[in-house]
C-alpha positions in Angstrom: -15.5 -12.1 -14.5 -12.0 -13.8 -16.6 -11.9 -17.7 -14.0 -8.9 -18.2 -13.4 -7.4 -20.6 -10.3 -7.3 -18.9 -7.4 -3.3 -19.5 -7.0 -3.1 -17.2 -10.3 -5.2 -14.8 -9.2 -3.1 -14.6 -6.2 0.3 -14.8 -8.6 -1.3 -11.9 -10.4 -1.7 -10.1 -6.8 2.0 -10.4 -6.4 3.1 -9.3 -9.3 1.2 -6.1 -9.4 2.5 -5.8 -5.4 5.9 -6.1 -6.7 5.1 -3.4 -10.1 4.1 -0.9 -7.1 7.2 -1.3 -5.5 9.5 -0.9 -8.3 7.8 2.1 -9.5 8.2 3.5 -6.3 12.2 2.9 -6.1 12.0 4.6 -9.6 10.4 7.8 -8.1 12.6 7.8 -5.2 15.7 6.3 -6.9 15.9 7.5 -10.5 12.8 10.7 -10.0 14.8 11.4 -6.7 11.4 11.7 -4.7 12.2 11.0 -1.1 9.2 8.7 0.1 7.1 10.6 2.9 6.7 8.8 6.2 2.6 8.2 4.5 4.6 6.7 1.1 6.9 4.2 3.2 3.7 3.1 5.6 2.0 2.5 2.1 5.3 0.7 1.1 4.7 -1.6 3.9 1.4 -2.3 3.1 2.2 -3.3 -0.6 5.2 -5.2 0.6 2.4 -7.1 3.0 0.0 -7.7 0.9 2.6 -8.8 -2.0 3.7 -11.4 0.4 0.6 -13.2 1.5 -0.4 -13.0 -2.8 3.1 -14.7 -2.8 2.7 -17.8 -0.2 -0.7 -18.0 -1.4 0.5 -18.6 -4.8 3.6 -21.3 -3.8 1.6 -22.9 -0.9 -2.0 -23.1 -3.5 -3.4 -24.6 -0.8 -7.1 -26.2 -0.3 -10.5 -24.0 0.0 -9.9 -23.0 3.4 -6.4 -21.5 3.2 -7.3 -20.0 0.4 -10.3 -18.0 2.1 -7.7 -17.4 5.2 -5.0 -16.3 2.2 -7.6 -14.5 1.1 -8.9 -12.5 3.9 -5.7 -11.8 5.5 -4.6 -10.5 2.1 -7.8 -8.2 1.9 -7.2 -7.0 5.6 -3.5 -5.3 4.7 -5.4 -4.2 1.5 -7.9 -2.4 2.9 -5.4 -1.0 6.1 -2.6 0.8 2.6 -6.4 2.0 1.4 -6.1 3.9 4.8 -3.6 4.8 5.1 -3.7 6.2 1.1 -7.0 7.6 1.8 -5.1 9.8 4.5 -2.5 10.4 2.6 -5.0 11.9 -0.1 -6.8 13.9 2.9 -3.7 15.3 3.8 -3.0 17.1 0.2 -5.9 18.7 0.4 -5.7 20.5 3.1 -5.6 24.1 3.1 -2.1 25.8 3.6 -2.8 26.8 6.9 -4.4 23.5 8.5 -1.2 21.0 6.9 0.8 19.7 9.9 4.0 20.9 10.4 7.3 18.7 8.9 8.8 16.4 11.2 12.7 15.9 10.9 14.1 13.0 8.6 13.0 9.8 8.3 16.5 8.4 9.5 16.4 10.9 12.4 13.2 9.4 13.5 14.2 6.3 13.7 17.5 6.7 15.1 15.9 9.3 17.9 12.4 8.7 18.7 11.0 5.8 20.8 9.1 3.2 18.2 5.5 4.2 19.3 6.5 7.8 18.3 8.0 6.9 15.0 4.8 4.8 14.4 2.8 7.5 15.3 4.5 9.8 12.7 4.6 7.3 10.3 0.6 6.4 10.4 -0.4 10.4 10.8 1.7 11.8 8.5 3.5 15.1 8.6 3.8 18.5 6.4 6.0 16.8 4.6 2.4 14.4 3.1 0.8 17.3 1.8 3.0 18.0 -1.1 1.8 17.3 -4.0 5.3 16.0 -6.3 4.0 14.0 -9.1 0.7 13.7 -11.0 -1.6 11.5 -13.3 -4.5 12.6 -15.2 -5.5 14.7 -11.8 -4.3 12.3 -9.5 -1.1 12.3 -7.4 0.7 8.9 -6.1 -2.0 8.4 -2.7 -4.6 8.5 -5.3 -3.4 6.1 -7.6 -2.6 4.0 -4.6 -5.2 4.4 -3.2 -7.0 2.2 -6.1 -4.5 0.1 -6.6 -5.1 -1.2 -3.0 -8.9 -1.0 -3.1 -8.0 -3.7 -6.5 -5.9 -5.8 -4.7 -8.8 -6.2 -1.8 -10.9 -7.0 -4.2 -9.1 -8.8 -5.7 -8.2 -10.9 -2.7 -12.0 -10.5 -1.2 -12.8 -12.9 -5.1 -10.9 -15.3 -3.2 -13.8 -16.2 -1.4 -15.9 -17.0 -4.3 -14.1 -18.5 -6.6 -14.8 -22.1 -7.9 -12.4 -22.8 -10.3 -9.8 -24.9 -8.5 
């Protein structure tokens, strides 16, 4: 593997997260693909992972701090991969097993209690089963799942990275 300081790896991880969020914004605002609750949840996981990486890169801590940032970044990335896996599962359900669609996200945020909103955002609804875009046979959640696994690997690599 290429040898970089942990600070460089964390900054590259942050740039990856920033790029993922920019691509999500492109799909939403340019391509007019409205994000579903699971898409929003994945974006939050990307944001938390990216913030962790940016803080680690700016802080440039000693080995104990690197380990803490690496574990935190991996936790957020693994949580994001779990959300992506749920999204992929929903997209592959037979049509008769897909849950029913929910009202729009703005309506949910305004009219549902927080615990119901979080449940909908993490479990997904009928619109989460729609495949709106693919590349090489993988949907957006499929690519996001792969990216989360890469981010978790990059983060956990810092636990053994000895380049100071």
